[in-house]
KEKE-3310 file (N, C-alpha, C; in steps of 0.2 Angstrom, whole numbers, plus 5000, padded with zeros to 4 digits):
npx = (4753:4768:4777:4791:4792:4792:4797:4802:4804:4809:4810:4821:4829:4833:4838:4852:4867:4867:4858:4841:4833:4815:4801:4800:4803:4793:4786:4792:4805:4819:4832:4847:4853:4847:4840:4830:4828:4816:4820:4810:4816:4825:4837:4840:4852:4853:4866:4870:4867:4860:4845:4848:4847:4833:4830:4836:4833:4818:4820:4827:4814:4807:4812:4811:4819:4826:4837:4845:4847:4858:4862:4873:4874:4886:4888:4899:4911:4909:4901:4889:4884:4885:4884:4876:4879:4886:4876:4868:4858:4856:4869:4875:4869:4870:4862:4863:4870:4880:4883:4894:4896:4908:4913:4931:4939:4950:4961:4958:4950:4933:4932:4942:4937:4924:4928:4936:4926:4917:4927:4940:4947:4938:4924:4916:4913:4921:4921:4925:4926:4911:4895:4887:4889:4899:4904:4913:4915:4925:4923:4923:4917:4916:4913:4897:4884:4875:4861:4857:4843:4837:4847:4856:4865:4877:4885:4900:4903:4906:4903:4900:4894:4884:4866:4856:4837:4829:4838:4841:4852:4865:4873:4889:4891:4903:4908:4916:4914:4908:4919:4931:4933:4923:4908:4900:4883:4872:4864:4850:4843:4828:4818:4813:4813:4822:4829:4839:4849:4857:4864:4875:4880:4885:4881:4885:4882:4877:4873:4884:4888:4892:4885:4870:4871:4872:4861:4848:4831:4828:4814:4813:4823:4832:4838:4851:4845:4848:4848:4841:4839:4843:4851:4860:4872:4880:4885:4894:4905:4903:4897:4884:4868:4855:4839:4835:4844:4842:4832:4834:4842:4834:4825:4831:4837:4825:4821:4808:4799:4806:4811:4818:4831:4842:4840:4841:4848:4843:4832:4815:4800:4790:4796:4801:4790:4787:4799:4796:4786:4789:4799:4792:4786:4796:4799:4786:4783:4788:4793:4795:4807:4803:4802:4798:4791:4786:4790:4783:4789)
npy = (5115:5113:5100:5107:5116:5114:5115:5111:5102:5090:5084:5072:5068:5076:5079:5082:5078:5064:5049:5047:5038:5032:5031:5044:5053:5052:5058:5070:5067:5055:5052:5060:5074:5076:5083:5082:5090:5093:5100:5106:5095:5090:5083:5084:5084:5088:5083:5070:5063:5050:5051:5049:5035:5030:5039:5036:5021:5026:5034:5024:5019:5028:5029:5016:5005:5015:5024:5035:5050:5059:5074:5077:5087:5091:5097:5098:5087:5083:5066:5063:5072:5061:5049:5041:5038:5024:5016:5021:5018:5020:5022:5007:5005:5000:5010:5022:5038:5048:5066:5072:5084:5098:5106:5111:5101:5099:5101:5090:5085:5083:5070:5063:5064:5057:5044:5036:5031:5021:5011:4998:4999:5002:4998:4987:4987:4994:5009:5014:5003:5003:5000:5011:5026:5038:5058:5070:5085:5097:5113:5132:5141:5152:5148:5144:5129:5124:5118:5121:5122:5109:5099:5087:5084:5093:5108:5119:5138:5153:5163:5175:5173:5178:5173:5162:5162:5149:5141:5129:5134:5132:5140:5142:5147:5149:5146:5148:5147:5134:5121:5110:5117:5122:5127:5122:5134:5135:5139:5138:5142:5145:5146:5159:5158:5154:5145:5143:5134:5131:5124:5119:5131:5147:5159:5172:5185:5193:5187:5185:5200:5195:5184:5187:5196:5185:5175:5184:5188:5174:5164:5155:5148:5137:5133:5131:5127:5122:5121:5127:5147:5148:5134:5137:5143:5134:5129:5137:5141:5128:5129:5127:5135:5143:5144:5159:5164:5159:5165:5177:5181:5177:5187:5199:5197:5196:5186:5177:5164:5153:5140:5127:5117:5104:5098:5097:5081:5075:5082:5080:5075:5085:5095:5102:5108:5116:5124:5130:5135:5147:5153:5157:5169:5176:5177:5177:5166:5155:5137:5120:5107:5091:5076:5070:5081:5092:5104:5117:5129)
npz = (5029:5017:5013:5009:5014:5027:5041:5056:5075:5085:5100:5106:5116:5132:5145:5154:5158:5165:5158:5166:5168:5173:5187:5189:5179:5170:5163:5155:5154:5152:5145:5137:5126:5113:5098:5085:5067:5056:5041:5027:5015:5024:5035:5050:5065:5082:5093:5099:5112:5122:5119:5104:5099:5100:5092:5079:5077:5072:5062:5051:5050:5043:5032:5025:5019:5010:5004:5015:5022:5032:5045:5056:5070:5081:5098:5107:5116:5128:5138:5137:5129:5118:5119:5115:5101:5096:5096:5087:5075:5059:5056:5053:5041:5025:5016:5021:5023:5031:5039:5047:5060:5070:5081:5080:5094:5109:5100:5091:5077:5070:5065:5073:5085:5086:5083:5091:5101:5094:5094:5096:5112:5117:5113:5103:5091:5075:5069:5059:5050:5046:5035:5033:5025:5026:5032:5034:5047:5052:5063:5062:5065:5056:5045:5037:5035:5020:5010:4995:4988:4979:4983:4989:4996:5012:5006:5013:5014:5016:5029:5025:5011:4997:5004:4999:4999:4996:5003:5016:5030:5041:5053:5066:5082:5092:5108:5125:5137:5143:5153:5147:5134:5128:5119:5106:5097:5088:5073:5064:5049:5037:5026:5030:5044:5060:5074:5087:5095:5110:5121:5136:5141:5148:5159:5168:5175:5163:5145:5133:5120:5108:5107:5111:5099:5087:5092:5092:5088:5085:5082:5087:5104:5110:5124:5138:5154:5167:5181:5196:5200:5214:5216:5207:5211:5218:5210:5201:5187:5181:5169:5162:5164:5174:5173:5175:5170:5157:5155:5154:5142:5133:5134:5132:5120:5111:5107:5102:5106:5118:5124:5137:5143:5143:5158:5174:5181:5194:5195:5197:5188:5194:5199:5188:5180:5190:5190:5176:5178:5186:5178:5169:5174:5174:5158:5146:5135:5137:5137:5144:5138:5135:5131:5116:5112:5100:5089:5076:5071)
capx = (4762:4770:4784:4797:4794:4791:4802:4798:4809:4805:4814:4821:4833:4832:4843:4861:4875:4869:4852:4840:4825:4811:4795:4802:4804:4790:4783:4798:4810:4827:4837:4849:4852:4846:4837:4829:4826:4816:4819:4811:4818:4832:4834:4847:4854:4858:4869:4870:4867:4857:4840:4849:4845:4826:4830:4841:4827:4813:4825:4824:4807:4803:4817:4808:4824:4827:4844:4842:4854:4856:4868:4872:4880:4889:4891:4906:4914:4907:4899:4881:4881:4889:4885:4870:4881:4886:4868:4863:4856:4856:4878:4875:4866:4875:4859:4863:4873:4879:4886:4896:4899:4908:4921:4936:4940:4955:4964:4955:4944:4928:4931:4945:4933:4919:4930:4940:4919:4920:4934:4941:4945:4930:4916:4919:4913:4924:4917:4930:4922:4903:4893:4887:4893:4900:4909:4917:4918:4926:4919:4929:4914:4919:4908:4891:4886:4871:4860:4854:4836:4836:4853:4854:4873:4877:4891:4903:4905:4910:4897:4898:4894:4878:4860:4850:4832:4826:4841:4843:4857:4867:4879:4889:4894:4908:4908:4923:4911:4910:4924:4936:4935:4919:4903:4896:4880:4870:4860:4848:4838:4826:4811:4812:4813:4828:4829:4844:4850:4862:4865:4881:4882:4884:4883:4883:4882:4873:4875:4892:4887:4892:4881:4867:4867:4868:4852:4842:4828:4826:4809:4814:4827:4835:4845:4852:4844:4849:4847:4836:4842:4849:4855:4866:4876:4882:4889:4896:4910:4901:4896:4877:4865:4851:4831:4834:4851:4840:4824:4836:4846:4828:4823:4839:4839:4819:4816:4798:4798:4811:4812:4822:4835:4849:4837:4848:4845:4841:4824:4810:4794:4786:4799:4801:4785:4789:4804:4793:4780:4793:4804:4787:4784:4801:4796:4781:4784:4792:4794:4800:4808:4802:4804:4791:4790:4788:4787:4780:4793)
capy = (5117:5109:5096:5111:5125:5112:5117:5108:5103:5086:5083:5065:5068:5083:5077:5084:5075:5057:5049:5047:5032:5029:5035:5051:5057:5050:5065:5073:5060:5053:5053:5064:5081:5074:5085:5082:5096:5094:5107:5105:5090:5088:5079:5087:5079:5091:5079:5062:5061:5044:5049:5046:5027:5029:5043:5029:5017:5030:5035:5018:5015:5032:5030:5008:5003:5018:5029:5039:5056:5064:5078:5076:5093:5090:5103:5097:5082:5077:5059:5063:5072:5056:5041:5037:5037:5020:5015:5027:5011:5021:5020:5001:5004:5004:5015:5028:5046:5051:5069:5072:5092:5098:5111:5106:5099:5098:5099:5086:5086:5079:5061:5059:5066:5052:5038:5033:5029:5015:5008:4994:4992:5005:4997:4979:4987:4999:5015:5012:4998:5001:5001:5017:5032:5045:5061:5074:5094:5103:5121:5135:5146:5157:5146:5141:5124:5123:5113:5123:5120:5102:5097:5081:5087:5100:5112:5123:5143:5158:5167:5182:5172:5178:5170:5159:5161:5142:5134:5127:5136:5131:5144:5143:5150:5145:5149:5147:5146:5126:5120:5113:5116:5126:5122:5127:5136:5133:5142:5134:5146:5139:5148:5165:5157:5153:5140:5142:5127:5134:5121:5120:5139:5149:5166:5173:5193:5193:5184:5188:5202:5191:5176:5190:5196:5179:5172:5190:5186:5167:5160:5147:5147:5129:5134:5127:5128:5117:5125:5135:5151:5145:5130:5140:5147:5131:5127:5140:5139:5120:5128:5127:5139:5146:5147:5165:5168:5158:5168:5186:5180:5175:5194:5204:5195:5197:5179:5174:5155:5150:5131:5125:5112:5100:5098:5094:5073:5074:5085:5076:5081:5090:5100:5106:5109:5120:5129:5131:5141:5152:5154:5162:5176:5183:5176:5175:5162:5149:5131:5116:5103:5085:5070:5070:5088:5096:5114:5119:5136)
capz = (5028:5014:5014:5005:5020:5033:5049:5063:5078:5089:5105:5108:5124:5136:5151:5154:5163:5163:5159:5170:5167:5179:5188:5193:5174:5165:5158:5153:5149:5156:5140:5136:5124:5105:5095:5075:5066:5049:5036:5020:5016:5025:5042:5054:5073:5087:5099:5101:5119:5124:5116:5097:5100:5096:5084:5075:5074:5068:5055:5047:5048:5039:5026:5023:5013:5004:5006:5020:5021:5040:5043:5063:5070:5087:5104:5111:5116:5133:5135:5139:5121:5112:5124:5109:5093:5096:5094:5081:5070:5055:5055:5053:5038:5016:5012:5025:5022:5038:5038:5055:5059:5077:5083:5084:5102:5112:5096:5087:5072:5071:5063:5079:5091:5085:5079:5096:5104:5091:5091:5103:5118:5122:5110:5100:5083:5074:5065:5050:5045:5047:5029:5029:5019:5032:5031:5043:5045:5057:5059:5065:5067:5049:5038:5035:5033:5016:5007:4992:4984:4976:4984:4996:5000:5011:5008:5018:5012:5019:5031:5019:5005:4999:5004:4995:5000:4996:5008:5022:5032:5047:5055:5072:5088:5096:5116:5131:5143:5146:5153:5148:5128:5126:5114:5100:5099:5081:5073:5057:5045:5032:5024:5034:5051:5061:5077:5090:5099:5114:5126:5140:5140:5158:5157:5174:5175:5156:5140:5127:5116:5100:5107:5110:5090:5086:5091:5091:5084:5083:5082:5095:5105:5113:5129:5144:5160:5171:5188:5198:5203:5220:5215:5203:5216:5221:5202:5196:5183:5179:5162:5164:5166:5177:5174:5175:5163:5151:5150:5151:5136:5127:5133:5128:5111:5110:5104:5100:5110:5121:5126:5143:5138:5148:5162:5180:5181:5200:5196:5194:5185:5198:5200:5180:5181:5194:5186:5171:5179:5188:5172:5163:5177:5169:5152:5144:5131:5140:5137:5144:5134:5135:5123:5110:5112:5093:5089:5070:5068)
cpx = (4764:4777:4790:4795:4791:4795:4800:4806:4806:4812:4816:4826:4834:4836:4851:4863:4873:4860:4849:4833:4821:4806:4795:4801:4800:4789:4789:4804:4815:4833:4840:4852:4853:4839:4835:4826:4823:4815:4818:4812:4823:4832:4841:4847:4856:4861:4866:4870:4862:4849:4840:4848:4837:4823:4831:4837:4819:4818:4825:4820:4805:4807:4814:4811:4827:4833:4841:4848:4851:4861:4868:4879:4880:4892:4897:4905:4911:4902:4889:4878:4882:4888:4879:4873:4882:4880:4866:4862:4857:4867:4879:4872:4870:4869:4860:4869:4874:4883:4888:4900:4901:4915:4926:4938:4947:4962:4964:4950:4939:4928:4938:4943:4929:4922:4932:4931:4916:4923:4938:4948:4936:4923:4919:4918:4917:4922:4919:4928:4915:4903:4890:4890:4894:4904:4909:4919:4919:4925:4925:4923:4915:4917:4902:4890:4877:4868:4854:4847:4839:4841:4853:4861:4873:4884:4893:4906:4905:4903:4896:4896:4885:4873:4857:4844:4826:4830:4841:4851:4858:4873:4881:4891:4898:4910:4916:4921:4908:4915:4926:4939:4930:4915:4900:4886:4879:4864:4855:4841:4835:4818:4809:4811:4821:4826:4837:4846:4856:4864:4875:4885:4881:4884:4882:4881:4877:4876:4881:4886:4886:4886:4873:4865:4868:4863:4848:4838:4825:4819:4809:4821:4829:4837:4846:4850:4845:4847:4843:4840:4846:4851:4861:4872:4879:4886:4891:4901:4907:4900:4890:4874:4860:4843:4833:4839:4846:4832:4829:4839:4841:4825:4824:4838:4832:4817:4809:4797:4805:4810:4817:4824:4839:4846:4842:4844:4843:4833:4820:4803:4791:4791:4802:4795:4784:4793:4799:4788:4785:4797:4797:4784:4790:4799:4792:4781:4787:4791:4797:4800:4807:4802:4797:4788:4790:4786:4787:4784:4788)
cpy = (5114:5107:5102:5115:5120:5115:5116:5104:5097:5085:5075:5063:5075:5083:5081:5079:5070:5055:5045:5044:5032:5033:5042:5057:5058:5055:5068:5070:5060:5054:5061:5068:5074:5077:5087:5088:5094:5100:5106:5096:5085:5086:5082:5085:5084:5087:5073:5059:5053:5046:5048:5040:5027:5033:5039:5026:5021:5031:5031:5017:5021:5030:5019:5006:5005:5021:5035:5047:5060:5068:5078:5082:5091:5097:5104:5089:5076:5070:5061:5069:5067:5050:5038:5036:5031:5015:5017:5022:5015:5021:5011:4998:5006:5009:5022:5033:5049:5058:5072:5081:5093:5103:5106:5106:5097:5096:5093:5087:5084:5071:5059:5058:5059:5046:5034:5029:5024:5012:5003:4997:4995:5003:4991:4982:4994:5004:5013:5007:4996:5004:5008:5022:5039:5051:5067:5079:5095:5111:5125:5141:5152:5154:5146:5135:5125:5120:5118:5118:5112:5097:5093:5083:5092:5105:5116:5129:5146:5161:5173:5179:5175:5171:5168:5158:5153:5137:5137:5127:5136:5135:5144:5148:5148:5149:5146:5145:5139:5123:5112:5116:5119:5121:5125:5129:5137:5136:5139:5138:5142:5145:5152:5163:5155:5150:5141:5139:5129:5130:5121:5124:5141:5157:5172:5180:5194:5188:5189:5193:5199:5186:5180:5192:5190:5176:5180:5188:5181:5167:5156:5147:5143:5133:5132:5131:5123:5119:5128:5139:5152:5141:5132:5141:5140:5126:5130:5138:5131:5121:5126:5133:5137:5146:5153:5168:5164:5163:5175:5187:5183:5183:5199:5203:5196:5191:5178:5166:5157:5144:5128:5120:5111:5099:5093:5087:5073:5078:5081:5079:5084:5097:5106:5107:5118:5128:5133:5137:5148:5155:5160:5166:5180:5182:5172:5166:5157:5143:5125:5108:5096:5078:5069:5077:5090:5104:5113:5127:5138)
cpz = (5023:5016:5013:5010:5024:5039:5054:5068:5083:5094:5107:5115:5126:5141:5150:5161:5161:5162:5165:5171:5175:5181:5188:5187:5169:5161:5153:5149:5154:5149:5139:5129:5114:5103:5089:5075:5057:5046:5028:5022:5018:5032:5046:5062:5076:5093:5098:5106:5118:5119:5106:5096:5096:5091:5077:5073:5070:5061:5049:5045:5043:5032:5023:5019:5009:5008:5010:5021:5025:5039:5053:5066:5078:5092:5104:5114:5124:5130:5133:5131:5115:5114:5117:5104:5094:5094:5090:5074:5062:5051:5052:5045:5030:5013:5015:5025:5028:5038:5044:5054:5069:5076:5084:5092:5104:5107:5090:5082:5074:5070:5071:5084:5092:5085:5085:5101:5099:5089:5097:5106:5120:5117:5103:5093:5080:5070:5057:5046:5042:5039:5027:5026:5025:5030:5036:5042:5050:5058:5064:5069:5060:5045:5040:5033:5029:5013:5002:4990:4980:4978:4991:5000:5002:5009:5013:5013:5017:5021:5026:5013:5003:5000:4998:4999:5002:5001:5010:5024:5040:5049:5062:5076:5092:5103:5120:5136:5147:5146:5150:5142:5124:5122:5110:5100:5090:5078:5064:5056:5037:5033:5029:5042:5053:5069:5081:5095:5103:5122:5129:5137:5147:5154:5161:5176:5168:5148:5135:5125:5110:5102:5107:5102:5088:5085:5093:5087:5082:5084:5085:5097:5111:5119:5135:5149:5165:5178:5191:5200:5210:5219:5212:5203:5217:5215:5199:5193:5181:5171:5160:5167:5170:5172:5172:5171:5157:5148:5150:5147:5130:5127:5130:5122:5108:5103:5104:5105:5114:5126:5130:5141:5144:5154:5169:5181:5187:5201:5192:5189:5186:5199:5193:5180:5184:5192:5180:5173:5184:5183:5167:5166:5175:5162:5149:5141:5131:5141:5142:5141:5136:5129:5121:5110:5103:5092:5078:5069:5060)
residu = (UNK:UNK:UNK:UNK:UNK:UNK:UNK:UNK:UNK:UNK:UNK:UNK:UNK:UNK:UNK:UNK:UNK:UNK:UNK:UNK:UNK:UNK:UNK:UNK:UNK:UNK:UNK:UNK:UNK:UNK:UNK:UNK:UNK:UNK:UNK:UNK:UNK:UNK:UNK:UNK:UNK:UNK:UNK:UNK:UNK:UNK:UNK:UNK:UNK:UNK:UNK:UNK:UNK:UNK:UNK:UNK:UNK:UNK:UNK:UNK:UNK:UNK:UNK:UNK:UNK:UNK:UNK:UNK:UNK:UNK:UNK:UNK:UNK:UNK:UNK:UNK:UNK:UNK:UNK:UNK:UNK:UNK:UNK:UNK:UNK:UNK:UNK:UNK:UNK:UNK:UNK:UNK:UNK:UNK:UNK:UNK:UNK:UNK:UNK:UNK:UNK:UNK:UNK:UNK:UNK:UNK:UNK:UNK:UNK:UNK:UNK:UNK:UNK:UNK:UNK:UNK:UNK:UNK:UNK:UNK:UNK:UNK:UNK:UNK:UNK:UNK:UNK:UNK:UNK:UNK:UNK:UNK:UNK:UNK:UNK:UNK:UNK:UNK:UNK:UNK:UNK:UNK:UNK:UNK:UNK:UNK:UNK:UNK:UNK:UNK:UNK:UNK:UNK:UNK:UNK:UNK:UNK:UNK:UNK:UNK:UNK:UNK:UNK:UNK:UNK:UNK:UNK:UNK:UNK:UNK:UNK:UNK:UNK:UNK:UNK:UNK:UNK:UNK:UNK:UNK:UNK:UNK:UNK:UNK:UNK:UNK:UNK:UNK:UNK:UNK:UNK:UNK:UNK:UNK:UNK:UNK:UNK:UNK:UNK:UNK:UNK:UNK:UNK:UNK:UNK:UNK:UNK:UNK:UNK:UNK:UNK:UNK:UNK:UNK:UNK:UNK:UNK:UNK:UNK:UNK:UNK:UNK:UNK:UNK:UNK:UNK:UNK:UNK:UNK:UNK:UNK:UNK:UNK:UNK:UNK:UNK:UNK:UNK:UNK:UNK:UNK:UNK:UNK:UNK:UNK:UNK:UNK:UNK:UNK:UNK:UNK:UNK:UNK:UNK:UNK:UNK:UNK:UNK:UNK:UNK:UNK:UNK:UNK:UNK:UNK:UNK:UNK:UNK:UNK:UNK:UNK:UNK:UNK:UNK:UNK:UNK:UNK:UNK:UNK:UNK:UNK:UNK:UNK:UNK:UNK:UNK:UNK:UNK:UNK:UNK:UNK:UNK:UNK:UNK:UNK:UNK:UNK)
# end
């Protein structure tokens, strides 16, 4: 695979709710949500849970003192998806250019969402004084984020505008199933392949028709699967899916590969092994996300 057609996913944090380090999570990992996407020459990050801390260090190592361009897509404002942001090392580097994307949350723009995390009295360093270069883009679901060939900076265009075959595209579908302000589902398209990131969603009877249309025929679907089907009954309305819900929408949308994500923090490695085997009886191409896992699309 050439650098220009590379489409690679790497998982840096796979847990939900809160970090769970310890001997019971060694194989799958205890960091919260963070996924890296390498699409051609572009680096995209999905959520800023505690997993983004190690990712930031790795990105600086790769940059080796040179310029660094990254795009950070945030699904919603809950702490497990933002807890690592103040410790994301590129924020402190003058050669780093970081584009933030997120839906409007409780009437707040993406800049209003993330800035308080890194300002007194909550944090001793104020984001507004950091040497990195930052841009902020609040998404409505009516636009696509696109990187045309040989362009480092992203553009925002209408979804209806003509596609460019060699561009990296990100589309967003806004859901309301995660309390209290919903969550964004992202679809990344590149070189004829597509990946969907759908964490913090809950479907009850079946997936929403608009969601199923949005994820249809995805090469990889990363989907919330926090609970066993039995334990979900005690957590209805929490905004998270069971493994059965994840496999059901994967089957209905005819995706090629399903990755279970946002693991319940009280589940140990052995339980996640069992959940994967149970899920594969419903949808054969099911895999459980673990820290360090890589997928080449």
